[in-house]
C-alpha positions in Angstrom: 101.9 117.1 96.4 101.2 114.3 98.8 102.8 111.1 100.1 101.2 108.1 98.5 100.1 104.7 99.8 100.0 103.4 96.3 102.4 100.4 96.3 104.3 101.3 93.1 105.1 104.9 93.8 106.2 107.3 96.6 104.1 110.5 96.1 101.6 112.2 93.9 101.7 115.5 92.0 98.5 116.8 90.4 99.0 119.7 87.8 95.5 119.0 86.8 92.4 117.6 88.7 89.1 116.2 87.6 88.1 114.0 84.7 85.0 112.3 83.2 84.1 108.6 82.8 85.4 107.0 79.7 84.9 103.2 79.8 83.8 100.6 82.3 87.0 100.8 84.2 86.0 104.3 85.3 82.6 103.2 86.8 83.8 103.4 90.5 86.6 105.9 90.0 88.6 106.3 93.3 89.7 109.8 92.3 86.1 111.0 91.9 85.2 109.6 95.3 88.3 111.3 96.8 87.4 114.5 95.2 84.0 114.6 96.9 85.7 114.0 100.2 88.3 116.8 99.6 85.5 119.2 98.4 83.6 118.4 101.7 86.7 119.2 103.7 87.0 122.6 102.0 90.1 122.0 100.0 90.3 124.8 97.5 91.7 122.7 94.7 88.6 120.6 94.7 86.0 123.3 95.1 84.4 122.2 91.7 84.6 118.6 92.8 85.6 116.4 89.8 85.3 119.0 87.1 88.5 119.2 85.1 90.8 122.0 86.3 94.3 123.1 85.5 96.6 124.1 88.4 99.6 126.0 86.9 100.5 127.1 90.5 101.7 123.6 91.1 104.2 123.5 88.2 107.1 124.9 90.3 106.7 122.3 93.1 109.1 119.6 91.8 111.9 122.1 91.6 111.7 122.5 95.4 112.2 118.8 96.2 115.7 118.3 97.6 115.9 114.6 97.3 115.0 112.4 94.3 111.4 111.3 94.2 109.3 108.7 92.5 106.2 110.6 91.5 102.8 109.5 90.2 101.7 112.4 88.0 97.9 113.3 88.1 96.6 110.6 90.4 93.4 112.7 90.5 93.1 113.4 86.8 94.3 112.4 83.3 97.0 114.6 81.8 95.8 113.6 78.3 92.2 114.5 78.8 90.7 116.0 75.7 90.2 119.4 77.4 93.8 119.7 78.6 95.6 121.9 76.0 98.7 120.7 74.4 100.5 123.9 75.5 99.8 122.9 79.1 100.9 119.3 78.7 104.1 120.7 77.3 104.6 122.9 80.4 104.2 119.8 82.6 106.7 117.9 80.5 109.1 120.8 80.6 109.1 120.5 84.5 109.8 116.8 84.2 112.5 117.4 81.6 114.2 119.9 83.8 114.2 117.8 87.0 115.8 114.5 85.8 116.7 113.6 89.4 113.0 112.6 89.8 111.2 109.7 88.2 107.7 110.6 86.9 105.0 107.9 86.3 102.3 109.2 84.0 99.2 107.1 83.4 96.3 107.7 80.8 93.2 106.0 79.5 93.3 108.2 76.4 95.9 106.5 74.3 94.6 108.2 71.1 95.4 111.6 72.4 98.8 110.5 73.8 99.6 109.2 70.3 98.4 112.4 68.7 100.7 114.6 70.9 103.6 112.2 71.1 105.9 113.9 68.6 105.3 117.3 70.3 106.7 116.0 73.6 110.3 115.6 74.9 110.7 112.1 76.3 113.5 112.2 78.8 114.5 109.0 80.5 112.9 110.0 83.8 109.4 109.9 82.3 107.6 106.6 82.5 104.5 106.5 80.4 101.6 104.1 81.0 98.1 103.2 79.8 95.2 101.7 81.9 93.7 98.5 80.4 90.8 97.0 82.3 89.6 94.4 79.8 90.0 93.1 76.2 87.9 96.0 74.8 90.5 98.6 75.3 93.8 96.8 74.4 94.2 99.3 71.5 95.6 101.7 74.2 98.7 99.5 74.3 99.3 99.9 70.6 99.1 103.7 71.0 101.6 103.6 73.9 104.0 101.2 72.1 104.5 103.7 69.3 105.4 106.7 71.5 108.8 107.9 72.2 108.6 107.2 75.9 111.8 105.4 77.2 109.9 103.4 79.9 106.4 102.1 78.9 104.0 100.4 81.4 100.5 98.9 81.7 98.2 99.4 84.6 95.8 96.5 84.4 93.6 97.8 87.2 90.8 97.4 87.9 91.3 94.1 86.0 87.7 93.2 84.9 88.3 90.3 82.6 90.9 88.0 81.1 93.7 89.4 78.9 95.0 86.5 76.9 97.6 87.0 74.2 98.8 90.4 75.3 101.3 92.0 72.9 104.0 93.1 75.3 106.5 94.1 72.6 108.3 97.3 73.8 106.5 97.2 77.2 108.8 97.4 80.2 106.4 96.9 83.2 102.9 95.5 83.9 100.9 96.3 87.1 97.9 94.2 87.9 95.3 95.0 90.6 91.7 94.2 91.5 89.1 96.8 92.2 88.5 97.9 95.8 85.5 99.4 97.6 82.0 98.4 98.6 80.8 97.9 95.0 84.0 96.4 93.6 83.8 93.9 90.8 85.6 90.5 91.3 88.9 89.6 89.7 89.7 86.0 88.9 92.9 84.4 90.0 93.3 82.6 86.7 93.4 86.1 84.9 96.3 87.3 87.1 98.3 84.0 86.8 97.9 84.1 83.0 99.2 87.7 82.9 102.1 86.8 85.2 103.1 84.0 82.9 102.9 86.2 79.8 105.1 88.7 81.5 107.7 86.0 82.5 107.7 84.6 78.9 108.3 88.1 77.5 110.8 89.1 80.3 108.5 92.0 81.3 108.6 93.2 85.0 105.4 92.1 86.8 104.0 93.9 89.8 100.9 92.6 91.6 99.3 95.4 93.4 96.3 94.0 95.2 93.3 91.6 95.1 91.1 94.4 96.1 87.5 93.8 97.3 85.5 95.4 100.1 88.4 95.1 102.5 91.5 95.2 100.5 93.8 95.2 103.5 92.4 91.7 104.4 92.6 90.3 100.9 96.2 91.6 100.6 98.6 91.4 97.6 100.1 87.9 97.7 99.8 85.6 94.7 100.3 81.9 95.5 102.0 82.9 98.7 104.5 85.3 97.1 104.7 89.2 96.7 105.5 90.3 93.1 107.2 93.8 93.2 109.3 93.8 90.0 110.0 97.2 88.5 111.5 98.2 85.2 115.3 97.8 84.9 116.6 101.2 86.0 118.8 102.6 88.7 116.0 104.2 90.7 115.9 103.8 94.5 112.5 102.9 95.8 110.7 103.2 99.1 112.7 102.9 102.3 115.9 103.5 100.2 115.8 100.0 98.8 116.5 98.9 95.3 113.3 97.5 93.7 113.2 94.0 92.3 114.0 93.6 88.7 112.2 91.7 86.0 
């Protein structure tokens, strides 16, 4: 458990850690880089660096939170990695099902496995399910997501590595867009972001612009045409600083 600086959540919870590269969006994975740092610091959970590991000892943590939280699940891994057993995924879902006061944001690049296990999982209203889509080559992940029983469905278009025209946003509640950050970051074109924003507005989907990214993301900021876009799905959740997030 850790407080998070990620703009669209409050904290992270990692019942698993580690992963492996799947597509071009994984090339400069921030979680892999962070794992190396944590291993060097002697953090036990990352003793094997970025090798996939299950952490059942973390499953009781959400029951101890006294106030409602907005939680990014597995910021350092992918819950639907091929080597995570369905039985363990069900245990994670059971925790989320039994703590409805918290909002859980789950994100995967493995839409095919998500679809395979969909009917085995209990989708309570506090579980937001998303897929990462970095370019046109992986938009099939959206179709896998669309057909799940998740009550809130979202897309993380980050790092955005190419244009995404003609997105099918049917049954999608929220879209996050962000550029890649770090010393080797690949550029994101403003026209790609504007086009996605316009598609969201046309489809009445909440649009959240996370960052431009780059080598110094704090300097490039997160304004688009002089505005900050912080829309969230239409729910009753209370966001950071006890404020109600903007709606679509």
